[in-house]
N, C-alpha and C positions, 0 to 999 in steps of 0.2 A: 560425200558420196560413201555409203556403207554398202558393200555387196556382201552378202552373207546367205548361205543355205536357209531357205524358209524352215525347212524341217527342224534346224537346230534354233533359230531364234526368229519365230515366226513375226514379231512385231518390230523387228529391227527395220527402221526407214531407209529408202533408197535415196531420197533426195534431202535429208535433213540430218545434221551432224547429230552423232552419240559418241560418247566416249566408249572404248573397247569393252570395258568390263568394270566400271566405277560409276559413281553417282556425278551429276552435275547439276548446276543450277544456274544463277545470274550470269550472263555474259559481261566479261570484264575486259579492260585494255584493248579495245577494239581500234586497231591502227591499220594503215596501209603504208608500208615501208620497202623501197626498193624493189617494186613489182610484186609484192606479197602482202596477202590480206592475212592479218594475225587475229585470230579469236583466243582470247584467254577466258577463262570462266571459273567461277566457284565449283571446286572438285574435292571430293573424298579420295584420297589415293588408296584407301585402304578398304572401301568398301562401297556398296551401292545403296546407301541412305545417308541423309544429311548429318555429316560430323567432319571433324578433321579438315576444317575449311582452308584450302589452299588455291593456289591458281594453276588450273590445268591450262594446256595450251595446245593450239592445232593451227595450221595454216593452209591457204588455198592460194590459187591464181585465177579461179573463176568464180568463187563464192558458192560453189555447189560442191566440188570434189574437195574433201579436207583430209590433211595427214595430221595425225595425232603425233604429239613429241612428249617428252618426259615433262613431268611436273616442273613448271616454271619457277614460282615461289612457294615453297613448301611451308606448312604450318611446324612450329616447334615447341618447346617447353615454355616459350615466353608469351608467344601469340598465335593466334589463328589470323590468317590472310583474308579478310572480307574485301568486298567489292570495291572497285575502283577504275581508273583509267590510265591510259598511256598517251604521252605526247613526244613528238619527234622534236628536240631541242635543237633547231638548226642552228641557233647562234651561239650554243653552248652556254646559255646563261646561268646554267646550274653548276658548271665546272666540272661536270662528270665526264665530259668528253676527252678523248686521248688521241693525240697523234692528228688533229684536225678532223677526227670522226665524230661527227654529230650524234650524241648520245639518245638512246630510248629512255624516257624518264617514267616509271610507274609510280603513281600517286594511289597508294591503297589505304585500306583501314585495318589498323592494328586493333584487334579484338584481344586485349590483355588477359592473360590467365591469372588464377590465384597464385601467389608467390613472385609474381613479377613486379617490377618497379611501379607499375600502374595498375594494380589489380581491378578487374571489373570495369576499365575504362575503354571506350572506343575512340581512337584519335587517329590523324592522319599521318601517313609515313610515307617514305620513299624508297625505291630501288632502282639501279640503273644498268643498263645492257650497251655495250659497244661491240657486240657481234650480232647485232640484227634482231635481237629479241629472243635468243636462245638459252642464253645465261645470265643470271642477275645478281647484282650485289646489294645488299641492304646498306643504306646510308647510317653511319654510325652514329648521325645526330637525331635520329628518329626518337619520338614523333616529331614532326615539324609544325603541327598544329594540334592543340588539345583545347578543349572546354572542360576537361574533366568531368565528362558527361557519359553515362553507359549507353547512351543511343545516338551518339554523334557519327555519321558514316556516310559511305558511298560518295566519294569526291570525283566528280565529273571536271575535268580542267581542260582549257582550251585557251588560244593566243587571241586576246582582243586587240583590235586596231580601229580606232574611232577617235572621233573629237576630244575625248578624254586622255587619249594617249595610245601607248603600246605596252601591253604588259599580259601576264597570265592570269586568267579567272577561274576561280574553283566555285562549283556549285555542290554543295553538300546538304544533308539533312538532320535536323534533330527530329528523329522518326515520330515520337510520341507527341510532339509539339505541332505536327502538321506544318513544318516550317522548311523552307530551303532557304539556306544561309550562303551568302555570296562573299568571297574574299578576293583578294588582289595579291599578286607577288610579281618581283622582277627577276627572281632568280630560282624560284620553285623551293627555296628552303625557308623563306621568311614570308610570313602572311599576314596581311591587315584585313580587318573586318570592313565590308562594304554595306551590305543591307541585308535583310531578310523579306521574303515574301510568303505568305500563307498565315494561317489558315484560310482557305479558299476551295469552293465547289466540293469536292468529294473528299470527305474526312471520316469516312465510315471505318476506316482502319489506318495503320500507322503509314507514313509516308517513307518511301525509299526510293533509291535509284534515279536522281534526278538528272537531266540533261538539258542545256541551253545552246541554242543555234539560231543562225540566222538563215533565211530562204527568201528568193524573189516570189513576189505574188504575181500569179499567172504567168510565170515565167519571164517577167520584166525584170531586167537587171537593176533598173534605177528606182524600183519600188520594192523595198524588202519590208519584212516583219520579222520579229524574233519569236521563237516557239520554245517554251518551257515544258518539259515533259516531267511528270514525275509518277511514280508507281505506288500503288496503295494495296494493303492486305490487312483484313478482308475488306468488304465494302464494295466490290465490283457490282455492275449493274445486273449480272446475273448469278452473283454469289462468289465469294472468295475472292481471289487475287485478280488485279486488273491494272490497268495504266490510263492516266487522264493527261489532257494537255491545254495550255492557255497561249494564246497568241497576243502579242503586244509589242512593246519597245523596251529596248534595253540601253541605256546611255553610257555603259561603262560602270555604272554604280547600283542602279536600281532596275529591277525589271517590273513594268507596270502593264497589267493584263488588260486587254480590251474585251476579253471574252467571259470574265467572270460573272457567273450567276448570282453566286452566294458568297457574300463576304463573313468570314468566319466558319462556323461549323455548318455542315451542309444541311440542307432543307430535303428532308426525304420526299417530298413532291416534286422535286426538279431533279431527281438523279438520273432519269430518262433523258433529261435534256442538257447534262453535263457533256463535255466533248471527251469522249473516251477513245483511247488509241486502238481498242478493240472491243466488241461487244461480247466475244467468246470467253469461256472460261479457263482458256489455257494459252495466254499471251502475257507474260509478266517479265519485269526487270528489263524492259526494252531500252536500249539506248544506241547511240549511233557511232560510227566510224570516225575516226580524225584522219587528217591528212591524205583524204581521197582525192584523186585528182579531178579536174573539170568542176570542181565546186559541187559534185555529187553529194547527197546526204542520204547515207545508207544506214539503216537500223536492223537490228536483229533482237529478238525476244527468246526467254526462255519458254517451253512450251509445256507448261506444267501449272499446277495450281496447289498453293499450300494447304487446301482443305485435305488432299489425298495423295499428294507428291509422293510421300514415302512408300505407298502402297500400290502404285500402279503396276500391272502384272507384267513386267519385263525383266529380263535376267540374262546374262549378269549384270548388264548395263541398266541405268535407271535415268530416264528423262532425255528428250530430244531438244535441240534448239528449232526455232522457226526457220522458215525460209527467210533469206535476207530481202528487205524491202527497199525501195527508192521512194522517198518521201517528198512532196511539193506543197506547196500552199495555193489554194484557188479561192476566189471570191465567190460565195454561194449566197445568194439572197442578200448580199450587201454585207456578209460576214466572212472573214478569212477562216477557211477550214483545211485541216491537214488532209492532202491525198495520198494515200499509200498502195504502191503497185509492188508486185514482185519485181525485183530486179531482173532485168532483161537477159541476164546470164543464166536466170532459171529456166528459161524456155530456149536457150540458144540451140539445143540438140533436138528439139521437140519434133516430132513426126506426125502431122495432123492428118487425120482421115477426111473424108468428105463430109461436106456439110449436109445435115439431115433437118428437113422442114417437117414438122408433124402437127398434125390437128389433134387437139385433146378435147375428149369428152369422156373422162374416166381415166383409166390406167393404161399405160402403153409401156410394153416392155422393149429394151433398146439392145442391139447386138453392140459386141465390143468394149464390154466393161472389163476393168482391169484393177489389180491391187494398186498400182502405181500408176496414175493417169492425170492429164489435165482434161478438165471439162469446160468449155465454154458454151453458155446457153443464153440466149435472150427470148425472153417471153413477151408476147403481146396480149394483154387480157382482152377476154371475150365478156361472157357473162358469168364466168365461175366467179364463186366466192373467195377461192383459193387454188392455187396451182403450185407446181414445183417438180422436184425429182427426189428418188431414193437412191442413194449410191452405197456401195459394199453390200448388197442385198445378197440373199440366199437364192442360189440359182435352180433349188430343187423344190422350192415352195411356191405358194401364191405370189404373182407379182407384187411387189412393193410391201409384202407381209413383214418383211424385217430388213434391218439395214439403217442408215443414218438418213433422216428424213429433213429435207431442206425446202422450206415452203414460203410463198409469199401470199400475204392477205391485203388486196388492195383496199379494202374498207377499213381495215385497221391500220394501214400504213405500216406493216410489220414484215420483217424477215424472220424466220423461226428456223432453229435448227434443233431437231429433237433427237438425242442418242439414247433415249431410254430403252431402244429396241435394236442396239447397233452390235451386240455380241456380248463380250464379257464385260459387264458393268456391275457385277455384284461385290466387287472387293472392297467397296467403300460406300457408306450410305448416300454419301453427297455426290457421288460420280453420275447416277443416272439422272439426266438433266434435260430440260427445255429452255433453250435460251433465245432470247427476242432482241432484235435490234430495230430501230427506225428506218423505214425505206419508202421511199415514193418513186414513182414513175418519172423518168426523163424522157421527153420527146415521145411520151406514151407507152414507153417500154422498160421492162426491168432486165438488165444485163448482169450475169453472175459468171464470174472466173473462178473455178473450184480445183485446188491442188488437193490430189488425194495420194495418200502414202499409206505405207502398211498400218501406221497407228494414228494417223491424223487426217483432218478434213480443214483446209484453210480457204475461206470464201472471201473473194474480193468482189464487192458488189457496186455497181454502177461506176465502173471505172475508178474504184477504190476509194469512193467517198464512204463507204461502210465496210469493215472488215469484221470477220467472225472467224474465231479459231478454236478448235476443239480437238482433243485426243479421242480415239475411239480404237476399240480392241476387237475387231470381228475376227471370226473363223478366216483363215487364210484363203479359204475357197469360196468365200464370200466377195463375188465381184459384180454382180448382176446391178444394172442401172434401169431404173423405171421411171417415166414422166408420167404425171398424173395432173387432173383437174378435178376439183369438187362442185358439185351444184352447178354446173354449166360448163361453157366451153372456153379455151384459150389456145393460143398457137405458140410453137416453140422452134426455135433454130438452133440445133444442136450440133456441135462439131467436139469430136474426141481426139485426143492426141496422146501418143507415148512420149513420156519424158524420162530423162535420167539415161543411165547406162546399167546393163546387167539387170535390168528389172524382170520380176516374174511376170 
C-alpha cells in the first residue's frame, strides 16, 4: 500500500507496490517466512531508470500493505545482481545455518562487469541470511554454476520430492536460445545438469524469468500437473513484453509439455492460440512465492513493458508491481488451463455498494466512479455487436468520450482494452494501444472483475480464465464510469466497491 498526496504524485498507486523514489523491475526472491511475505525485486538504488541492478526489498503480512527496507543485495564493482529466487533451507543442506537457525538462501544471477574475474558472463551465485531476510552475505565460492555464457540467468529454485528422490531443482534460461535449463543439487552449492526445454510456442523475443511448480487440477489433490512459466521480450500477443505458460509433467529430470502448439520457433499464425499469462501490455517477469502455507501458489509480476518502461511519466519512483494473484489449474474443453484470481487479501477490506442492473441501448453514465476502485460487472448479450464500459473517464465531457475503454465483441470472441484516449499517452509512440484477448461466453454471460488504481487497470475475465493488465495515466480528476452497447441491446449487472485504505 502506498498512501500519498495526489497533488504531489498523481499516479502513485494505492493498491500496488512501488519503491519510494527509485526504479524497480522484475520481482525476485519471493518467499513467505515466519509470518511475513518478502518481495525482493530488481532495483536501481541510485535513480529511476534501469541501471545499477541490485535487489530491493519490501515486506508485507497481507500482500497489500508493503513496507520498504534497505537494499538487500547491492551491486558493486564486480557484479550487478540480476534476477533469482530464495528458498528456506529447512534442513540446512547448504551449511549456511547457524545455531539451529534455518537459513534463507538467495540464488541470483551475477552479471559480471568488465575487470572482474568473469567479464561479460552471467552465472548463478548464492547469498544467505540468518536474520529472516534483512541482511545478506555473499558466498565466497561464487559463482556456483556457470556456462561461461553472457545470457544464462534468472534461476528459480524449489525443493523437489518425488519418485526420483528429494533434492533442489533450478530452472534457468539461456535467453537467446529460447531454452529453460534444469539442474539439480543436494546442497545448493554444487549443481548437475538435468535437461532442457524449448524452444516452443512463443519465441518472438528472448526468454527470461522461468518458474516451475505443481498444481492440483480442478482442486483435486490426487490429480496434479506441472506448470512451466517463462517470460518473453518482445513478442507478446499485443506487443512488447509478455509471459507464457506450458502445462505437463515433470519427473524430477525433464519437463514434458502437454500444451505445446509449436515445437521450435513460433508460428505467427498461432500466437493468439498460445497460452499467455496475461494478454495485456504490462504484466512481465511474473514468478511465484516459495514456502507459502496450505499449498497456495501466489504470483506477482512487474507492471510495465520494456518498449517504454524507462519513459512512463512517474516521479520520483518508476514502475509498480501487479496485484498478487492466486493461481490454479482447471480443465477447460479437455485441456488444462491456468486460472488467475486476485489473491483474496486484495479484497479483504473492500466496501461494496449496491448491485445495479442496467439495460443498455447506447451509453449510460454510472454514479460512483473513483480513481481507486473494484468494478464487478456481468454482461448478458442481447442484439448488440459490442458492449462494455469506459473507466477513468472525464466527468465534464460527453459520456464515454475519454477514458480506458473495455469492450466485448461476441461475434469476434474478443475482449478489447483501448487506452488510446486514456490520458497521458504521448510519452512514447508504443504506449497508445488497443489490446485484444480471446473471450467467449460462459453460461451465456461475460463476467469482468476490474481493479482500477491511479495508474493501472487489471481485468480478470470469466473468473480468471483470461487476464489483461495495462498501465494508464489519466488526469486524477478523471473518475467517471460509463456502460455502453453498440448497434443493439445488452444487460449489465454492475457493482462498485471501494478498496484499499486512504484512497482518494
